[in-house]
C-alpha positions as CSV (number, residue, x, y, z in Angstrom):
1,M,55.2,142.7,238.4
2,L,51.5,141.9,239.0
3,K,51.0,138.4,240.3
4,I,47.6,136.7,240.0
5,Y,47.0,133.6,242.0
6,I,44.4,131.1,240.7
7,D,42.5,128.2,242.1
8,E,39.1,126.6,241.3
9,S,36.1,125.1,243.0
10,G,33.5,122.7,241.6
11,D,33.6,120.2,238.7
12,L,34.0,120.9,235.0
13,G,32.4,117.6,234.3
14,T,28.8,116.4,235.0
15,G,28.9,116.9,238.7
16,G,27.1,120.0,239.9
17,R,25.8,123.0,238.0
18,Y,28.5,125.6,238.7
19,F,32.2,125.8,238.3
20,V,34.3,128.7,239.7
21,I,37.8,130.0,239.0
22,G,38.9,132.4,241.8
23,A,41.7,134.9,241.7
24,L,43.8,136.9,244.1
25,C,45.6,139.8,242.3
26,T,48.5,141.5,244.0
27,E,51.9,143.1,243.5
28,D,53.2,142.1,246.9
29,G,50.7,140.1,248.9
30,K,52.8,140.2,252.1
31,R,49.9,141.1,254.3
32,I,47.7,138.3,253.0
33,R,50.5,135.8,253.4
34,N,50.9,136.9,257.1
35,V,47.1,136.6,257.7
36,I,47.3,132.9,256.5
37,K,50.6,132.2,258.2
38,K,49.3,133.4,261.6
39,H,46.0,131.5,261.1
40,C,47.8,128.3,260.4
41,A,50.2,128.7,263.3
42,K,47.3,129.5,265.7
43,H,45.4,126.4,264.7
44,G,48.3,124.0,264.2
45,I,47.8,123.4,260.5
46,D,50.2,123.3,257.6
47,E,47.9,124.7,254.9
48,L,44.8,126.8,254.7
49,K,42.1,124.9,252.9
50,N,38.6,126.2,252.5
51,Y,37.1,122.7,252.4
52,G,36.4,121.6,256.0
53,M,36.9,125.0,257.6
54,T,34.4,126.0,260.3
55,F,32.1,129.0,259.5
56,T,33.8,130.9,262.3
57,H,37.2,130.5,260.9
58,K,36.0,131.4,257.4
59,Q,34.4,134.5,258.7
60,E,37.6,135.4,260.6
61,I,39.8,135.0,257.5
62,A,37.4,136.9,255.2
63,Q,37.3,139.8,257.6
64,K,41.0,140.0,257.8
65,F,41.4,139.8,254.0
66,K,39.1,142.8,253.6
67,K,41.1,144.8,256.1
68,E,44.1,144.6,253.9
69,V,44.5,146.8,250.8
70,D,47.3,145.1,248.9
71,H,45.1,142.9,246.7
72,K,42.1,142.6,244.5
73,I,39.7,139.6,244.4
74,G,38.0,138.3,241.3
75,Y,36.3,135.2,239.9
76,V,34.3,133.8,237.0
77,C,31.4,131.4,237.7
78,V,30.4,129.0,234.9
79,D,26.8,127.8,234.7
80,K,27.5,124.5,232.9
81,T,23.8,123.9,232.1
82,K,23.7,127.0,229.9
83,I,26.8,126.2,227.7
84,Q,25.4,126.2,224.2
85,S,28.5,125.3,222.2
86,P,28.9,121.5,221.8
87,Y,32.6,122.1,221.5
88,L,32.8,123.7,224.9
89,R,30.6,121.1,226.4
90,A,32.7,118.3,225.0
91,D,36.2,119.7,225.9
92,Q,36.9,120.6,229.5
93,N,40.2,122.0,228.6
94,L,38.7,124.3,226.0
95,L,35.9,125.4,228.4
96,F,38.3,126.1,231.2
97,N,40.6,128.2,228.9
98,Y,37.7,130.1,227.4
99,A,36.0,130.9,230.8
100,F,39.3,131.8,232.4
101,S,40.1,134.3,229.5
102,Y,37.1,136.4,230.6
103,L,38.5,136.7,234.1
104,A,42.1,137.2,233.0
105,Q,41.1,140.0,230.7
106,Q,39.5,142.0,233.5
107,L,42.4,141.3,235.9
108,I,45.1,142.7,233.6
109,L,42.9,145.4,231.9
110,N,44.7,148.3,233.6
111,A,47.9,146.5,234.7
112,K,50.4,148.4,232.6
113,Q,53.2,146.0,233.8
114,D,54.3,142.4,233.4
115,V,51.9,139.8,234.7
116,R,52.4,136.3,236.2
117,F,49.6,133.9,236.6
118,V,50.3,131.4,239.5
119,I,48.0,128.4,239.3
120,D,47.6,125.5,241.8
121,N,48.9,122.5,239.9
122,R,47.1,119.9,242.2
123,N,43.6,121.1,241.5
124,Q,44.1,121.8,237.8
125,K,41.3,119.6,236.3
126,V,42.2,120.2,232.7
127,G,44.7,118.6,230.4
128,S,47.3,120.8,228.8
129,K,49.0,123.5,230.9
130,N,50.8,124.9,228.0
131,S,47.6,125.4,226.1
132,L,46.2,127.7,228.8
133,S,49.4,129.8,228.8
134,E,49.5,130.2,225.0
135,Y,45.7,130.8,224.8
136,I,45.9,133.7,227.2
137,R,49.0,135.2,225.6
138,I,47.3,135.1,222.1
139,K,44.1,136.7,223.5
140,A,46.1,139.4,225.4
141,Y,48.3,140.4,222.5
142,T,45.9,140.1,219.6
143,E,42.5,141.1,221.1
144,W,43.0,142.9,224.4
145,G,45.8,145.3,223.4
146,F,48.1,144.1,226.2
147,T,51.8,145.0,225.5
148,Y,53.6,143.6,228.5
149,N,55.1,140.2,229.3
150,I,52.8,137.4,230.5
151,Q,54.1,134.4,232.4
152,T,52.3,131.3,233.8
153,E,53.6,129.2,236.7
154,Y,52.2,126.1,238.3
155,L,52.8,125.5,242.0
156,D,51.6,123.1,244.7
157,S,49.4,125.1,247.0
158,K,51.4,123.8,250.0
159,A,54.3,125.9,248.7
160,D,52.5,129.2,248.5
161,R,50.1,130.9,250.9
162,L,48.6,133.1,248.2
163,I,47.4,130.0,246.2
164,Q,45.8,129.0,249.5
165,A,44.1,132.4,249.5
166,A,42.9,131.8,246.0
167,D,41.4,128.4,247.2
168,F,39.6,130.3,249.9
169,I,38.2,132.8,247.4
170,A,37.1,130.2,244.9
171,G,35.5,128.0,247.5
172,N,33.4,130.7,249.0
173,C,32.4,132.2,245.6
174,Y,31.3,128.6,244.7
175,Q,29.2,128.4,247.9
176,R,27.5,131.6,246.9
177,Y,26.0,129.9,243.8
178,H,26.0,126.2,244.5
179,H,24.5,126.3,248.0
180,N,23.2,129.9,248.0
181,K,25.4,130.7,251.0
182,S,26.5,134.2,250.6
183,H,27.7,135.4,254.1
184,I,31.4,134.9,253.5
185,Y,31.1,136.0,249.9
186,N,29.5,139.3,251.0
187,I,32.4,139.9,253.4
188,L,34.9,139.3,250.7
189,K,33.1,141.6,248.2
190,P,35.0,140.6,245.1
191,E,35.9,143.5,242.9
192,I,35.5,141.5,239.7
193,S,32.5,139.2,239.3
194,I,31.9,137.4,236.0
195,K,29.0,135.1,235.2
196,F,29.3,132.9,232.2
197,P,27.5,132.7,229.9
198,N,26.2,136.1,231.1
199,S,22.9,136.1,229.1
200,Q,21.5,132.8,230.4
201,F,23.4,132.4,233.7
202,G,21.3,131.0,236.6
203,R,18.0,130.9,234.7
């Protein structure tokens, strides 16, 4: 089974211009878990959180992530100032689902196996969890030609190191656009990078 760990950074509302959904895609993820476990033990912390980390620690984690080959990194960045649809602007739940579907499609495009999305339930800023699960399933089965099982699970990031990895990914992809800080982003080198809406993004 392919597992895709999801977290977000930024604000879907009026705060800030950009919003990022980051993903760590893996079948096993043991090596990344160990990277985070060792970092937390070394620095006496319970959970890896991108917010508040020193630049040196971020660089260390990013470099260790890229040395491992058991995962793929992806994200979608939403430029909220360029959303034309009044329905998407008015409904954060709908906007999240719609933007996430672009990322999900690319992540499972060549999966050829069952997929489970694992999402941080503490940082989920939108309303209905069931609506996201059903939305992705409908898209996958009716538009993307996906023929395998899709599951969606919500966990507290404290309970899973790979959600913490997704937080790290989302946070540093967000920094790339919001603060134009690209050093950690360039180390991570996400395999999947989606800008939404693509035609007007960043202009």
